[in-house]
ZAMARGU-4260 file (C-alpha; in steps of 0.2 Angstrom, whole numbers, plus 5000, padded with zeros to 4 digits):
<rodrens>
0) 5062/5074/5020 | 5060/5058/5012 | 5042/5055/5006 | 5034/5039/5003 | 5032/5034/4985
5) 5016/5028/4979 | 5018/5011/4974 | 5002/5002/4977 | 4998/4983/4977 | 4980/4978/4974
10) 4969/4964/4978 | 4957/4963/4963 | 4941/4954/4962 | 4943/4937/4955 | 4933/4925/4947
15) 4930/4908/4955 | 4922/4899/4969 | 4926/4900/4987 | 4941/4889/4994 | 4937/4873/5002
20) 4947/4876/5018 | 4948/4866/5034 | 4944/4882/5043 | 4933/4895/5036 | 4941/4911/5030
25) 4939/4925/5043 | 4936/4940/5032 | 4938/4942/5014 | 4939/4957/5002 | 4943/4961/4985
30) 4962/4964/4982 | 4967/4982/4979 | 4984/4991/4981 | 4996/4978/4984 | 4986/4966/4976
35) 4971/4956/4981 | 4957/4954/4969 | 4942/4943/4972 | 4940/4926/4963 | 4933/4927/4946
40) 4916/4922/4952 | 4915/4932/4967 | 4900/4943/4970 | 4903/4956/4983 | 4890/4958/4996
45) 4875/4967/4989 | 4882/4968/4972 | 4880/4958/4956 | 4896/4958/4946 | 4892/4959/4927
50) 4897/4943/4918 | 4913/4935/4920 | 4924/4950/4918 | 4922/4965/4930 | 4924/4982/4924
55) 4941/4986/4917 | 4954/4987/4930 | 4963/5003/4930 | 4981/5002/4930 | 4989/5012/4944
60) 4984/5030/4941 | 4999/5034/4950 | 5006/5051/4951 | 5021/5053/4942 | 5031/5043/4953
65) 5035/5025/4954 | 5033/5013/4967 | 5016/5016/4971 | 5017/5018/4988 | 5035/5021/4989
70) 5039/5039/4986 | 5046/5049/5000 | 5046/5067/4999 | 5062/5072/4990 | 5066/5055/4985
75) 5060/5044/4971 | 5055/5028/4978 | 5063/5013/4972 | 5059/5010/4954 | 5052/5027/4952
80) 5035/5031/4953 | 5022/5018/4952 | 5026/5023/4943 | 5027/5038/4934 | 5013/5036/4924
85) 4995/5041/4925 | 4986/5026/4931 | 4973/5025/4918 | 4979/5017/4902 | 4996/5015/4907
90) 5005/4999/4910 | 5008/4994/4927 | 5024/5001/4934 | 5037/4988/4933 | 5042/4987/4951
95) 5027/4987/4962 | 5011/4977/4964 | 4998/4982/4953 | 4980/4984/4959 | 4972/4967/4959
100) 4957/4965/4948 | 4941/4959/4955 | 4942/4941/4954 | 4930/4928/4960 | 4935/4914/4970
105) 4923/4901/4963 | 4908/4911/4968 | 4915/4926/4976 | 4925/4939/4967 | 4940/4945/4976
110) 4950/4960/4972 | 4968/4958/4975 | 4976/4973/4983 | 4987/4983/4973 | 5002/4984/4984
115) 4997/4999/4980 | 4992/4988/4964 | 5007/4994/4957 | 5011/4984/4942 | 4998/4991/4931
120) 5005/5008/4929 | 5020/5014/4919 | 5030/5011/4934 | 5038/4996/4942 | 5029/4981/4948
125) 5013/4979/4956 | 5015/4993/4969 | 5013/5011/4964 | 5024/5023/4972 | 5023/5041/4971
130) 5038/5052/4975 | 5034/5069/4982 | 5046/5083/4978 | 5053/5089/4994 | 5052/5108/4998
135) 5068/5107/5009 | 5075/5121/4998 | 5061/5133/5003 | 5067/5149/5012 | 5059/5160/5024
140) 5054/5172/5011 | 5037/5180/5009 | 5028/5196/5007 | 5040/5203/5020 | 5055/5199/5010
145) 5071/5193/5016 | 5079/5175/5013 | 5081/5169/5031 | 5070/5154/5036 | 5060/5165/5048
150) 5074/5169/5060 | 5068/5166/5078 | 5050/5162/5072 | 5056/5145/5066 | 5063/5141/5084
155) 5047/5147/5092 | 5036/5136/5081 | 5048/5121/5083 | 5046/5123/5102 | 5027/5122/5100
160) 5028/5107/5089 | 5040/5098/5101 | 5029/5101/5116 | 5014/5095/5106 | 5023/5079/5102
165) 5028/5076/5120 | 5010/5079/5125 | 5004/5066/5112 | 5016/5052/5119 | 5011/5057/5137
170) 4993/5056/5134 | 4990/5074/5138 | 4976/5079/5126 | 4974/5097/5134 | 4992/5100/5131
175) 4992/5093/5113 | 4977/5104/5109 | 4986/5119/5117 | 4996/5122/5102 | 4980/5128/5092
180) 4972/5145/5092 | 4958/5144/5105 | 4945/5151/5092 | 4951/5139/5079 | 4936/5127/5081
185) 4939/5117/5065 | 4958/5115/5068 | 4954/5109/5086 | 4942/5096/5080 | 4954/5089/5068
190) 4968/5089/5081 | 4956/5080/5093 | 4952/5067/5080 | 4971/5064/5076 | 4975/5063/5095
195) 4962/5050/5098 | 4967/5039/5083 | 4985/5040/5086 | 4983/5036/5104 | 4972/5021/5099
200) 4986/5015/5087 | 4998/5016/5102 | 5009/5029/5095 | 5026/5026/5103 | 5037/5041/5095
205) 5031/5056/5086 | 5043/5070/5080 | 5039/5086/5071 | 5052/5097/5062 | 5050/5113/5052
210) 5056/5109/5034 | 5052/5126/5026 | 5045/5142/5033 | 5038/5158/5024 | 5029/5173/5030
215) 5011/5176/5023 | 5010/5195/5027 | 5020/5210/5027 | 5020/5212/5046 | 5027/5194/5047
220) 5014/5189/5060 | 5007/5175/5050 | 5017/5161/5044 | 5016/5145/5034 | 5027/5130/5039
225) 5030/5113/5030 | 5032/5101/5044 | 5041/5084/5043 | 5033/5071/5054 | 5041/5054/5059
230) 5032/5042/5069 | 5031/5024/5076 | 5017/5014/5083 | 5018/5002/5098 | 5038/5002/5099
235) 5048/5018/5098 | 5063/5010/5089 | 5054/5005/5073 | 5057/5008/5055 | 5047/5025/5055
240) 5033/5031/5045 | 5035/5048/5038 | 5024/5062/5031 | 5025/5080/5027 | 5010/5092/5032
245) 5008/5111/5029 | 5003/5121/5045 | 4999/5140/5047 | 5003/5150/5062 | 5000/5167/5070
250) 5015/5174/5080 | 5018/5188/5091 | 5035/5189/5100 | 5039/5172/5107 | 5021/5167/5106
255) 5015/5156/5091 | 4998/5147/5089 | 4993/5136/5075 | 4978/5142/5065 | 4977/5128/5052
260) 4983/5111/5047 | 4982/5103/5030 | 4983/5084/5029 | 4998/5075/5022 | 4992/5074/5004
265) 4997/5064/4990 | 5015/5068/4990 | 5017/5058/5006 | 5004/5045/5001 | 4992/5054/5012
270) 4981/5057/5020 | 4984/5043/5032 | 4969/5035/5040 | 4973/5042/5057 | 4972/5060/5049
275) 4954/5057/5042 | 4945/5044/5053 | 4941/5040/5071 | 4950/5023/5073 | 4950/5009/5086
280) 4965/4998/5086 | 4972/4982/5093 | 4990/4977/5093 | 4996/4959/5092 | 5013/4950/5092
285) 5015/4953/5073 | 5001/4965/5068 | 4994/4982/5072 | 4976/4983/5066 | 4964/4997/5066
290) 4946/5000/5060 | 4934/5014/5058 | 4919/5015/5070 | 4908/5005/5058 | 4919/4989/5061
295) 4927/4992/5078 | 4917/4978/5085 | 4925/4966/5073 | 4942/4970/5079 | 4945/4954/5090
300) 4940/4942/5076 | 4950/4952/5063 | 4965/4952/5074 | 4965/4933/5075 | 4964/4932/5056
305) 4978/4945/5054 | 4990/4936/5065 | 4987/4920/5056 | 4990/4929/5039 | 5006/4937/5046
310) 5013/4920/5051 | 5011/4915/5032 | 5019/4932/5026 | 5033/4930/5038 | 5039/4915/5028
315) 5041/4926/5012 | 5051/4940/5020 | 5065/4947/5010 | 5077/4957/5020 | 5072/4964/5037
320) 5056/4957/5044 | 5043/4971/5046 | 5042/4977/5064 | 5023/4974/5063 | 5011/4973/5049
325) 5000/4988/5050 | 4982/4986/5043 | 4968/4998/5042 | 4950/4992/5039 | 4936/5004/5033
330) 4921/5006/5022 | 4924/5009/5003 | 4921/5027/5005 | 4934/5029/5019 | 4947/5018/5010
335) 4945/5028/4995 | 4949/5044/5005 | 4965/5037/5012 | 4982/5037/5004 | 4977/5048/4990
340) 4961/5040/4985 | 4967/5032/4969 | 4960/5015/4973 | 4952/5006/4958 | 4934/5003/4961
345) 4937/4984/4958 | 4950/4982/4971 | 4947/4977/4989 | 4963/4979/4997 | 4980/4987/4994
350) 4998/4989/5001 | 5006/5006/5000 | 5022/5014/5006 | 5020/5023/5022 | 5039/5026/5025
355) 5056/5023/5017 | 5055/5005/5024 | 5037/5002/5028 | 5021/4998/5019 | 5003/4999/5026
360) 4988/4989/5021 | 4970/4995/5019 | 4955/4984/5016 | 4937/4988/5012 | 4927/4978/5024
365) 4910/4982/5017 | 4915/4974/5000 | 4921/4958/5007 | 4914/4942/5014 | 4920/4936/5030
370) 4926/4920/5022 | 4939/4929/5011 | 4947/4941/5023 | 4960/4928/5026 | 4964/4927/5008
375) 4965/4946/5006 | 4977/4948/5021 | 4988/4934/5016 | 4990/4942/4999 | 4993/4960/5005
380) 5004/4956/5019 | 5015/4945/5008 | 5017/4961/4997 | 5023/4970/5013 | 5035/4955/5017
385) 5043/4955/4999 | 5043/4973/4995 | 5048/4983/5011 | 5065/4990/5012 | 5067/4996/4994
390) 5060/4987/4979 | 5067/4994/4962 | 5051/4991/4953 | 5058/4984/4937 | 5045/4984/4924
395) 5039/4967/4917 | 5037/4958/4933 | 5019/4960/4937 | 5018/4941/4936 | 5031/4939/4949
400) 5025/4953/4962 | 5007/4947/4961 | 5011/4929/4958 | 5021/4927/4974 | 5007/4936/4984
405) 4995/4923/4977 | 5007/4909/4980 | 5007/4914/4999 | 4988/4915/4999 | 4986/4898/4992
410) 5000/4890/5002 | 4994/4872/5007 | 4981/4871/4994 | 4981/4860/4979 | 4983/4870/4963
415) 4967/4863/4956 | 4958/4873/4969 | 4965/4889/4964 | 4949/4900/4960 | 4956/4909/4945
420) 4961/4893/4936 | 4946/4894/4925 | 4950/4913/4921 | 4967/4907/4915 | 4959/4893/4904
425) 4947/4905/4896 | 4960/4918/4892 | 4972/4905/4885 | 4957/4898/4874 | 4950/4914/4869
430) 4964/4926/4868 | 4979/4915/4866 | 4996/4919/4874 | 5013/4921/4867 | 5021/4914/4883
435) 5030/4930/4887 | 5028/4932/4906 | 5034/4951/4905 | 5019/4955/4895 | 5007/4949/4908
440) 5003/4966/4914 | 4985/4974/4915 | 4981/4991/4910 | 4967/5003/4916 | 4956/4996/4902
445) 4960/4978/4905 | 4943/4968/4907 | 4942/4961/4925 | 4941/4943/4918 | 4958/4945/4910
450) 4965/4954/4925 | 4960/4938/4934 | 4969/4928/4921 | 4985/4938/4923 | 4985/4935/4942
455) 4982/4917/4938 | 4997/4916/4926 | 5008/4925/4939 | 5002/4913/4952 | 5005/4897/4942
460) 5022/4903/4936 | 5027/4907/4954 | 5021/4891/4961 | 5030/4881/4948 | 5046/4890/4953
465) 5043/4887/4971 | 5038/4869/4969 | 5053/4865/4958 | 5066/4875/4966 | 5060/4878/4984
470) 5053/4894/4992 | 5070/4900/4997 | 5077/4900/4979 | 5061/4908/4973 | 5063/4923/4986
475) 5081/4924/4980 | 5076/4927/4962 | 5063/4939/4968 | 5076/4949/4978 | 5088/4949/4963
480) 5076/4955/4950 | 5065/4966/4961 | 5077/4973/4974 | 5093/4973/4966 | 5086/4976/4948
485) 5097/4962/4941 | 5093/4955/4923 | 5082/4940/4924 | 5095/4928/4916 | 5108/4933/4928
490) 5096/4931/4943 | 5090/4915/4936 | 5107/4907/4935 | 5112/4914/4953 | 5095/4908/4961
495) 5091/4892/4950 | 5107/4887/4942 | 5099/4888/4925 | 5097/4901/4911 | 5081/4911/4912
500) 5076/4905/4894 | 5075/4887/4901 | 5067/4891/4918 | 5054/4903/4910 | 5050/4890/4896
505) 5046/4877/4910 | 5035/4890/4919 | 5025/4893/4903 | 5023/4875/4899 | 5017/4872/4917
510) 5004/4886/4916 | 4997/4880/4899 | 4997/4862/4905 | 4988/4866/4922 | 4976/4878/4914
515) 4971/4867/4901
</rodrens>
């Protein structure tokens, strides 16, 4: 089974002051995977950020797979693992969004999500993707010997899984739980939680198939089966999400009862929120949002903000438009337990692959002011819009992956109001910059203030391309280098009609002029 890789785009905390908008931001949070980080001056609720630069922002600590958030079992997500490098200390993968550092928007730090924060690792851009090795070759061997895949046992287990899936779609909780051993209290509680959360998410299709099977005892009455799961929310014909879980069974003749169920684990970019948390959810025209119990009462307002952010992100779609943007809101502890738990402390939100063509967004609501939820969602949903469907994760494009998300977030605002402008100014003044955009990539040890500057450089360069050549040509350049892995010069000539040396020099000049 294809497993999602682990690219991860973050929203880092930023440094700066709140945006002056005609309408107040609905809900804000630091950027994490996929990339939102709060403005440089941002102070999360109840927390005093140390100085101008938040603690070093970790690069993606991705598993050895690229595309943070993109690996599928058995497949290497586009671009490799978010990249194939251990987050800490590694450069962001070149193909996915990196975790966004805590930035402050004038007064409130925002962490941009790491779409799956990808760029910082040794993998591709800002999104970290981890590819899980499939176990498709596993046979039905075990203490009992033999090489068959369990013979008739696989068929019996498959029938039980099929009946359980049908019960879930029909809303028959008793039948859904009926697959479990009656005395397995812990398992039944876990299944009950999943059932409630999946029903809240309006699960529309849910299929389970045995991937590998082996006996756990000589009597061949106890079995372990790896199960591939494919699911859709709201509409059955979606681009499916996929995970793999390990189950254990007791069998006797044509009877099989599940005795244990593991969560999907890191190989599938798991566990997913619906495996771990009791969720409430609401679906809209363009979004499906869910929140843990702590924030269930805020769903109506969150949905309004999410729908507005989706309208912005839809203008940046590359390829097929996402069926719906799937967003999960939780506490910091909850968000850190979802999708592998590799979320940088300074990130507020992230976007991470949930299927071969899909990315989910997760946001820490307890670390974000209501005024910045709008910014965080614009940033993260733009990662979903630009990276879904197979980004290759070419290294050296942190500035573009995160920059285009910042560009969408700032759409309609004058460049002088950008919250991390001061961070860019200080970086250029104190550190200097050689003008090489491909070197604008934070690592796990990069100070937050510098991460904010890197996001700002990416934003200014992307804005220059959009303002000078138009959004469509900017998106075409992004598609060519990020999805098609074309050399920058060839992509520049095709999209902008000029060599990259000329175009990039103009971007660098713009960054320096505006930041000065």
